N, C-alpha and C positions, 0 to 999 in steps of 0.2 A: 243810267246810260255814264262810262267814262268822266270824268270830269278834264277842263282838259286845264284845270290851272296846273298840272305837277309837269304837261307838257312845254305848255310856254313857260314855263319859268327853271324846263333843263335846257330848255331854248337859245335864253337869256345867257344860261349861265355857259353856255357851246359857247358862243360868240364871244364879248368877253375872257373866256382864256381862245380862245381865238386869234383875236384884239394882243390881250396881252405875248403873246404866242410871237404875235404881226413884228409886235413893237424891240421884242425882243432880236427881231433877224432882226432888222429896223437898224436898228444901236448893235448889236456886231460889226454889221454890212461898212457902218460909220468906222465905228477906229480903222478899219480892216482898212480903212479909205485911205485915214493918217498918214494913220503907220507907211504903205506907204509912201505918200505925198514927205513924212518927213525923212524918213529912209530917204527920195529921188536926190532929199533938197539940202545929201547928209555934202561938208565940202572938205571933212580929216579923208588921210590917207592910209589908206592898209596899210600900209608899218608902222605907222603908231600907232592902228591900233593895234596889233598884234600884238604888237609888247603890253596887252595886257593880257593878250589873252595867253603867252608866251607866262607870264606874272603866273596867273591859275593856273596854266600844266606845272610850274616850279611845285608848289604849293602841292595841291594836288600828288604828288612823284611822292615827296618829301616824307604825305601824312604818308602815301602807301597805294600809289591807286592803281587795277590793278584792268585785266583783262576780264573778270567777273561785276565785273561793281558798274555802278547808277547813276549818271551825272543828266542831273537836273539847271537847264541855262532860262535864267528869272528877263525875257527879255533879251530873247534869242538874236534879236536881228537875221540878216539872213546868214544864221549858222555858223560863222568865222572862229566863232573855237572850239565846232563841232570840226573844222574844214585844220586845226590847228592838232592840233589836239590827233587826226590820224596823220597826220605827216611830221609835225615833228615829233610825236609822240607815240607814233608805230601804237597808237590808241585802241583795239580793240570789242569795247562795252559797249555798252547796254545811254543814248542818249535821249534826252528825254530837250524836244526845247519847248520855253511857252513867248505870249509872244502876242500883242497887236491883234501884230501881222499873217500871222501865223493861221489864225481863228480866232480873233477879236475878243480877245483869253482882256474880265480887264481890271489892272494891276492892285488896282485897291478897293477889287475886296476879293481877289482870285483865294482860294483854298485847298491845296497838295489831294490829291483822290490819291496818291502812297506812299512809302517812306522811300528815300534816296540815300544815297551809300559820300556824294557829295552840292552839295545845293549853290550856283555859282549865280551871284546877279555883279557884273559889271556894269560901273559910268549906267544905277537903275532908276537904284532908290531916290533922284537926288528929283526925279521926274515927281511923281509921286502927293498928295497933300498931305499923306501919312505914314513916310515912312519903316514905321519904328512895329507900326500891324504886320506888315510886309517880311517886317527880319527876325518876327518871332515867329511865323506865321514857316520861315524857311529854318531856327534852330528847334523845330521841335514835328520835323520835313526828316531831316539826315541832318549828320556826328559834326559830319563840318563842311558852316560855310562859308567860299570868298564869294567877298566888297571889295569890287575900287568905286570910289566918288570920290568930284576933281575939290582941292586941296582947296578949302576957304581961305585958308594964308597965303596963299600969290597965288592966285585967281580969285575975279568975282564970278563969284555961281553961279545967277542971275542974271549977268550980264553975257554971262557968255553964250547959252544959248535960249532962245525965248522959250522953254519947255519942262525948263530947269522949277523948280515951283516950292522946295525943301534946299534950305544948308546942311549940309552934313559938319560936324565939327567932329575935330580926331575926338575930344572928349564926351561924341555922345554915346563914337559908334568899347570906348575906352570899358564905358558904364557896364555895355552890356556883353565883356568879357572876352572881346576882341584885338591880336594882335596888330599895329598899325607897324606903314613899312610905307614910307614917304616915297611914289616913283616917279618915274615924269611918262609918263598916256597918253600926251596932247602934241610931244614933240616938243612941248617947251614956251606953243604958241602963243599963251592966255597967259603967260606966269615970267614974264621977259631972263625967260633960260632956266625959272626953279623948277624947283619939281612942282609935276599940275596937282598929281592924284598921290588918293592914300593908296593905299588892298590893306583890307582887314582882312582875316582866317581867325577865322572862331571852329574849336575842336568841343565837344564836348565831353570828347579825357583824352589823354593823347594813343588812347588803341585799340579808341572804337570804330571810329571807322575801321579794320583792316576785317571787320566784321564777319565779311561774307569768305564761300573758299574761297584760297588761294592757287593762286595763278603762274603761269610760267612766271620770271625773271621779266619786267617789257626794255623794251629802247629806251633807255635815256635820253635825254634831247643835249649835247656837243658832247656823248660814249662813244668811240665808235663801237661796235655791232661785233664779239664773239663770231660769229654768223656768217658765213660771205652769202650768201641769200639777201641779211638787213641792208647794202652797203647802200648809204646813204644815199635818195634821192635827192631830183630837183626841189624843191619847195623844202626841204629836211632844217635849210640856216631859222 
């Protein structure tokens, strides 16, 4: 007679696996709901947010962004960076959004499934308890990383947003090889008109971001295109 013990053990294991899967699914659904709630409560204006997207676009174009490259957008939200890349920059490359609200991704533990040409995290890492784990992951994933954070020298980083968990200092970014510039990405609302953000750019090497096959020259923001069929459209400013 066949023992029922192995069968019972297998069924118990299956029940534990099912419970774990349901727990993961529930956690994912909770993160998506929290992301949607957070985005719905935003009071900032797109005109302010667009400044950070355009700054990232300018940086990528300076580093050789072309249509054959891949951009990874961490904390993509409503994917407004993609809109700016494709309108202001006329870019046609591959855009990969990563966000709580897209698929419940937990950025505290996320790892990239692939390498990319550019990794961008705009106003994101201050929301994490361990931001440097994510920064290390982005530097492993891409030869060029663009990050922006609130400027702690002019703003109350933790006070300006209940979801901010970590104050990121200029020196910490510089210690990791980032080049910093002072910017105004919140309209100066939290800083009495002073620059309220830090834009940080890291490159593995000066030429490493052009390793993919070359593409035809891109339309540069603010440049009159030579091809009359690419005349500026509404939204290119």
